[in-house]
C-alpha positions, 0 to 999 in steps of 0.5 A: 127163752127159747128160739124161734121155730119158723114156719117160714125160713129162720132169722138171719144171725142178727137179733131181733130188734123189739119194737117198743110200744103198746100190745096190739090186742086184735089179730087186725092190729098185727096185721096192720102191722104188717101190711105197714112195714112192709113185712113177709110174714107175720109169725106167731109162736109160743113162747115168743113175741109176735115177729115180722119177717122181711128179708129173713130178719125179725123183728118183735112187735111187741116186749114180751113174749105170746102165751097159749092163751092169746095165741088161742084166742087169736087162732079164734080170730082166724080159724072158722070152726071146720077148720080148728077142728082141722087143726086139731085132728091133723095138727096142721091147717091152711087156709085164707083169711080175710081182714078186711081194709088190711086185706086178704091173708095166706096162714099155716097154722100148726100145734107144736110141742110147746102150744099152737104156732101160725104164720100170716102172709098177704095171699097176694104174695104167693102169686107164683110160688110153689105150693106149701108142701113139707110143714115149711114156709110159702112158696119153699118147696121143701120136703122130706122126700125132696131133702132125702134125694138131695142128700143121696146128690150130695153124698151126705152120710146123714140126713137129720130132722127135728121139730120145729127146727131147720134138718140138717146133713152131715157131708164132708163130717160136717154137719150142715143146716138147711136154711129154710127147711123145717117141719113140724112133727107132724111132717116127720112122721107122715113123710114116712107113709105105710111105713109109720104104723100103728104100732110103731107110733105105739113103740115111739109113745113107750121106748122113746125110739123106734128102729124103721127101713124106709125108700126113696125112688133114686135115679130109676131104682129104689134108695133104702134108708135106717131111720131112728125116730126119737122123743126130744125135748122139743117133740120129734126127730127122725135122723136118716141114713144111706144105706147103700148098694155101691160100695166106691172105690178104693181110689176113689176115697184115695186109700191105697191099694193095699189096704185090701190085703186085709182080706187075704188072710186065711185066719186071724184078728184084722182092726181097723182103729181110728176115731168117730167117724173116720171112715173105718167101716166103710173101709171094711165094706170095701175089704169085704166088698172085695172078697165078695167079688175075688173069693168064694167064702162064706161070710157073716156081718154084724152090724150096727146098723147096716150101711151097706149092701153086699150084694152076691159074687163070689161069696156068700154073704149073710148081713145081721143087725144088732137089735133086727136080727140078734141081740148082739154083737157078742150074741151073735159071734157065738151065733156065727161059730155054730153057721160055718163061716169064713170070715165075720165082721163086727161093727164094734169092738166094743165090750169085753163080751164081745172081744172076748168071742172075736178072739176065740174065733179069730183062734178057731180058723176064723178070720175076724175082721173089726173096728176099734176107737184108739189112736195107734196100732200100739194103742189098738193093742193095749185097748183090748187087754187093758178091757180085761180084768188084772188078771188075766190080761198075762194071757191075753196079751199072748191071746192077741199076740197069736191071733192078731195079723194087721192093724189100719189106722186111720183119720180124715183130714178135711182137703184145701177146698175144704169140700172134702175128706180124704183119710191118712192111713197108717198100716201095720203087718203083725210080724214076729217081732210086732207079736214079740213086742206085743207079750214082751208089753213093749207096745210103746216100740212100735212106732221105731219098729214100723219105721225100720219094717216098711220093706214088709209092707208096713206104711208109718203114718207121717208117711201117708200124711207127707204123701196128700201134702205132695199131692195138693189133698191136704195143705201142709199146717193141718197135716203139721197140725196132725203129726206123730213126729212134725219135724219128721213130717217136715224132713218128708214134705221139704220145703212144701 
């Protein structure tokens, strides 16, 4: 049995409690049960038993689920012809129903992917509550717009709406459900306003997903979101990602200021490595922003998607999005070589064609900044080389040794209060010694080389971790579970 698609706030974690008894065939019977139980609302959903909500706890009135035909008959009892036509046309309808001795009830009806659904509430319970808006429960006050505005204030990196389910925000790397923020498919797409054109509706129907930009008023200006609307098992969903034009400062993110040295090289390849969601793109954005303000360069970015808007400073910046302005990372790199850049940002080195093009660009006098999914500098080097066929790897190893300038590896760890995350950083400046290890297939010796060359500006992962522990940002137990060498970390943090 599928989870309830509540028009009121979703049920609490406690299981629904079925009431054993006869099937309540008429709408009047169901509404009488609502009054007798002094419940907040009556929920009628396809594939679910009729359910009363009281103090956010659900009680099933019958043991069996309701079918499409039965709910349709109940709708016919509550909705007049005009309202029923409006429901068919707009996928939603609101109104009042006079149930005689049971009293007067307000209702909200929706056409969900699996059929019609309707929620009833006693009309007197509506007094003094907020107006119905945004496809939510009576008086909840949430709208798509209000949640997007709230997400900006809370620093969320993503907001996801899913038809018939509670919306969620990604804050500090964790998805947090917004209790009660339940929208229908129509609520989600209607909120896009003029951006939701006929062409985009057709594209969603034909392809299954569509990208678009959306603006929200925020603090006296417009804040842009990148939106992907997509079809899923239960209907429509949409993922919103803010496009920031104010890039945070290095200190605000607890990153070492030396990280900005990534942009100081005249040419070569600089990598930011780490797992998904480790803040790699944010770190690169700091470097690009620093370059735009301090150096006169021509910078081309290839991003998927664009996450930050760079303001014009000393540098000229052209931002290109994969799938919008250019077909692929590899294609964008090849085109960039004809566009006279000094610096090329590649959102991710994810395949052989992109890596080949990036190495060529780095060899031909450009500074290439990119990201890679790996847990250390040594692994980053090995991943690049292993992408190529065996017969090419010896030559690629030499090429990487020649062009690689710096590898920054980072992970995000939760702070002690659990409210945010801070980066743990390993920085490796590729000197002759490191290049020689790459040529000789001795990347397994990177760790010891990093330890013995700290005077050259290299920062071991565990040393970075120990600083966070000493500053009270990361608990010692979390740090020990994350350390490359827990025993070494223990010596660094002492009795903490």
